C-alpha positions in Angstrom: -32.7 14.6 25.8 -32.9 12.8 29.0 -34.0 9.0 29.3 -35.5 8.1 32.9 -35.2 4.4 33.1 -35.9 2.3 36.3 -33.1 -0.1 36.4 -35.0 -2.4 38.6 -37.7 -2.5 36.0 -35.2 -3.1 33.0 -33.5 -5.8 35.2 -36.6 -7.9 36.0 -37.6 -7.8 32.4 -34.2 -8.9 31.0 -34.2 -11.6 33.6 -37.3 -13.6 32.0 -38.0 -16.9 33.7 -35.0 -16.2 36.1 -37.3 -13.8 38.0 -39.1 -17.2 39.5 -35.9 -17.4 41.9 -34.4 -13.9 41.5 -36.4 -10.8 42.8 -34.7 -7.8 41.9 -36.5 -5.9 44.6 -35.2 -8.0 47.1 -31.4 -6.9 45.7 -32.0 -3.3 46.4 -32.4 -1.1 49.2 -34.3 1.8 48.8 -32.8 3.6 51.9 -29.6 3.8 49.6 -29.8 5.2 46.2 -26.8 4.0 45.0 -28.3 0.5 45.1 -30.4 0.9 42.4 -28.0 2.0 40.0 -27.6 -0.4 36.7 -24.3 -1.5 37.6 -25.1 -2.2 41.4 -28.2 -4.2 40.3 -26.1 -6.1 37.6 -23.5 -7.3 40.0 -26.2 -8.1 42.6 -27.9 -10.4 40.1 -24.3 -12.0 39.2 -23.8 -12.7 43.0 -27.1 -14.2 43.2 -27.3 -16.3 40.2 -23.6 -17.5 41.3 -24.8 -17.9 44.9 -27.8 -20.2 43.9 -25.8 -22.4 41.9 -27.6 -21.5 38.6 -24.2 -20.8 36.9 -20.6 -20.3 37.8 -19.0 -17.0 37.4 -17.1 -17.7 34.0 -20.6 -19.0 32.8 -22.3 -16.1 33.9 -20.1 -13.4 32.4 -20.0 -15.7 28.9 -24.0 -15.6 28.9 -24.3 -11.6 30.0 -21.8 -11.0 27.3 -23.9 -12.7 24.8 -27.2 -11.0 25.9 -25.6 -7.7 25.1 -24.4 -8.7 21.7 -27.8 -10.8 20.9 -29.6 -7.6 20.0 -26.9 -6.8 17.4 -27.2 -10.3 16.1 -31.0 -10.3 16.0 -31.3 -7.4 13.7 -28.4 -8.5 11.4 -29.9 -12.1 11.1 -32.2 -13.2 8.3 -33.2 -16.6 8.6 -33.9 -18.7 5.5 -36.9 -21.5 5.9 -36.0 -24.8 7.7 -37.3 -27.2 5.5 -37.4 -30.3 8.0 -39.3 -31.3 11.1 -39.1 -29.2 14.3 -39.7 -30.4 17.9 -40.5 -27.9 20.4 -40.2 -28.4 23.9 -42.0 -26.2 26.3 -42.3 -25.6 29.9 -46.3 -26.3 29.6 -46.7 -22.6 30.7 -48.2 -21.5 27.0 -51.8 -20.2 26.9 -52.6 -22.3 24.0 -51.6 -25.8 22.9 -50.8 -24.4 19.7 -49.3 -21.2 20.7 -45.5 -22.4 20.3 -45.4 -24.4 17.1 -47.7 -21.3 15.6 -44.6 -19.3 16.6 -42.6 -21.3 14.6 -44.8 -22.5 11.6 -43.7 -19.5 9.2 -40.0 -20.7 9.6 -40.2 -24.7 9.2 -41.3 -26.5 6.2 -41.6 -29.8 8.2 -44.1 -31.0 10.8 -43.8 -29.3 13.7 -44.1 -31.5 17.3 -44.7 -29.7 20.7 -43.5 -31.6 23.9 -45.1 -30.1 27.2 -42.7 -30.8 30.0 -44.3 -30.3 33.6 -41.1 -27.8 34.6 -40.8 -24.1 35.3 -38.9 -21.8 32.4 -35.2 -22.7 34.0 -36.0 -26.0 34.2 -36.7 -26.9 30.7 -32.9 -27.1 30.3 -32.3 -29.3 33.4 -31.3 -33.2 33.5 -35.0 -34.3 34.4 -36.5 -32.5 31.5 -34.0 -33.6 29.0 -34.8 -36.8 30.5 -38.3 -36.6 29.1 -37.8 -35.2 25.9 -34.4 -36.2 25.0 -35.5 -39.6 23.8 -38.1 -38.2 22.0 -36.0 -36.2 20.0 -33.4 -38.9 19.6 -36.3 -41.0 18.3 -37.6 -38.5 15.7 -33.7 -37.9 14.5 -33.4 -42.0 13.8 -36.8 -42.2 12.5 -35.7 -39.4 9.8 -32.4 -40.8 9.3 -33.9 -44.3 8.6 -36.4 -42.5 5.8 -33.6 -41.0 4.0 -31.4 -44.4 3.6 
């Protein structure tokens, strides 16, 4: 059985939010069939991410290795309910203000607080976003600790 996979489409899907800064179609040359080989696209994405300063080479390779093993971990993982509060920081691009918290509701026994940050998907882990939601998480943790005493 033959399985035809469009490596460009697959790479774009795997990039997720990184598609905002890495356009797979810009990395391939339709005149050169070898440029659409999965290995070639993967190397081009790596070079682009490193060149943009998104990650250094070692961090990119570590991230890629984790991504390749994540499916195995996801299949094997059986989460237990988390009986505490949860803070969900989002990039504010969710369709509904309740979408992100609702996604977690069946896993969490406590309150869920959503914090919308005015940034893009990649920016949610940046220092500007952290400066906005970090103090709120710190305050929530301090509050929870003071109630335990």
